[in-house]
N, C-alpha and C positions, 0 to 999 in steps of 0.2 A: 743432273744434267742428262740429256738423251745422248746416245752415242751419235756425236756429230758427223762419223764417216758414212752413215747408213741412212738411207732416206726413211722419212718419216713415214709410217703406216698410214693408209687411210682410217678416217675416224668414222664409225657409225654414228649417224645424228641420232639427238635425242628422241625418244619415244615417250608414250603414254605409259609403258612400262617402267619408264625412271622417273617416278613421283618424287625423288629427293631433288633431282635436278630442276624440275619445274617448279618447286617450293623454293629451291635456292635462288632460281633466276629470279623470281619475284621480289626474295627478299633483296637482292643486290640491286635491283633497280630502284627500290624505296630508299637506298641509303643516299646520304647527301654527297655531292661530287668532292673529289680530293684534288684533282688537278685540273685546274680550270673548269670545264664542263663536265669532265670525264671522272666516272668513278674507277680508279685503278683497283682491279683485284689481282692479288698476287697468289699463286699457286707454288709452294714450296716443297720441299721433300729429298730424301736420298735418290740417288741415279739409280734409276730402274723401278721406281716405285709408282709409276702409273701417272705421272703428272701429264703427259703430252695427250695421252687417250682421254683422262678426264677434262682436260682443259678443253679438248675440241668437241666434247659432247655437252660439256657445260655452255660453250660457245654457241653450239647448235639451240640449246634450250633456251638461249638470250636472243635469238633471231638472227644469228650470224654475227656476234660479237667479235672484233678484231682480237687476235692473239699474237703476242710479241713472244718468241721461243729465244732466251737468252743465249743458247748457242749461236745464234747469228750475229753475238756482239762479241762473244770470248774468243780467245785465239789459242793456239798451242803454248804460247809462252806466257799467255795471261788467261789462266782459266777463270779467275774469279776478278781480276782487276780491269771490269770495263764500267766501274761507276761512272766516269766521266763522258765515257762515250752513251750511256744511258741518259744521263742528264742532259747533254748537248743535243744528241740526236732523238730522243723520246720525250723526256720530261719539259724543256723548254718549248718547243713547240705546241704540245698538248696543253700547257698551262694557258696559252693565247687561243685555245680552240682549233688550232691549225692543226692539219695532217701532219704527221711525221714521216720524214722522209729518211732511211737510214741505208747505210751499207752493210752488207751481209758477208761475214767471213766464208770462205772456200777451204774447208778442212781437207780436200784434197791438194789443191795448188797451194794451200798455207798463205793465202793473202786475202784481202777484202776486195772481193769483186763485183758481187751482184748488190742491186738495190731493191728495196721493197718500201712501201707505203703502209702508214698505220693511221687509219682515220680516227678523230677526235669524237668516237662514238659516246653514246650516254654510258655503256661498260666497255672496259678495254682490259683483257687479260694479259697477265706477265707471267709466263712459266718457266721454271728452271730451278737447278740448285742454287740457292742463294737469293731466290726472288724476294725473301722476306730479310735481307740484309738491313743492319742499321741504317746505313744511308738511304734505303729506299723507303723505310717503311712511313717517315712522316706524310709521303705522297699517296699512301693506301688506303682506299675505304674500306678494305676486307685484306685479311692474311689469311690463308688456307694451309694447311700443313697436310701431306697425306702419311696417315698414319701407317707405316710400314718400316720394320727396323733397318739398319742399313745392312746386316748381313743378309736380310731375306731380299731386299732390295736389289743389292749387288749380286745375289746368288741368279735372281730372276734376269737381272741386265747381261750377266755374262752369259747365261744360256741361251739367251736369244740372239747375241751377238758371235757367238762362236770363238773357238779358241783361237783364231787369227787375230783378235782383239786384246788377247791375254796381257800385252805389254802395255797397252792404253791403259787398260783398267788397272792395274798394277800402281801405276802413277797416279790414275784418277783418285783413287781409294785414299791414299796419302794425302792429295790435296785436297780432299772432301773433309777429312778427318780434321786437318789443320783448321781448315776455314769454318765449320761448325764448332771447333773449340775456341776460336777467337770471336765468331760472329755468331752466335746459335739462333735459330729462327724458332723451333717449336715453343720455346717459352711464351712467346709474344703472338702465337697465333689465335686468332678468335675463333676458328673452327679448324676441325679436325675431319679428314676425309677417309672413310674406312671403305674400300672395295669389296663387294661381295661377289658371290657368284653370280647373281644378275643385279646390276645396279650397284648403287652407292649408300652409303648411311653418313649422315653430315651430323656431327654432334659439336657442342661447345667446345672451345678449347681451353687452353691454360689461360688465356689472357680476357676469357669471357667474349659472349656474343655481341658483335656488332649491332 
């Protein structure tokens, strides 16, 4: 999960210097649809592993694919208990080829406030911790895992967010450990994403390439 209290950083578009993303985009477009007309692609990994940046750049390589951020569906009290909202607000309309319209959680006001749309595009990306959970996997055309350890990811996330978020991170790390212990993602990932100094490397995952 990204730090929900912190605005998301702007993401640089993919360029010819990102050949792995261009190749991955072609690969994803060639997959069969998994939810109605949509190829739903999940990007999972530990908090701080770079999911949001990678998803934004992949979306750009796909020509502007819609991206669902799971921290829009989670809440303070339900960090991982958002499957029903995902099913009702996102999966059901996409399965009918319709634009999904969903409420977004305001992490400052601690309530659902805003509303967004998610088009039933040829490829839709869902990113966040738990994007590859058991309940969602049957609807995925491809599951990717950001290959960075929990310790390294959390260190990077905490460095990014600063000491004012230490209490949030303490609670988050406990919740994330419990989630992945009960419902692991990495063993089911078809692709592993390694962030390099420049660009990305995409390798086959434990579950085999799609």
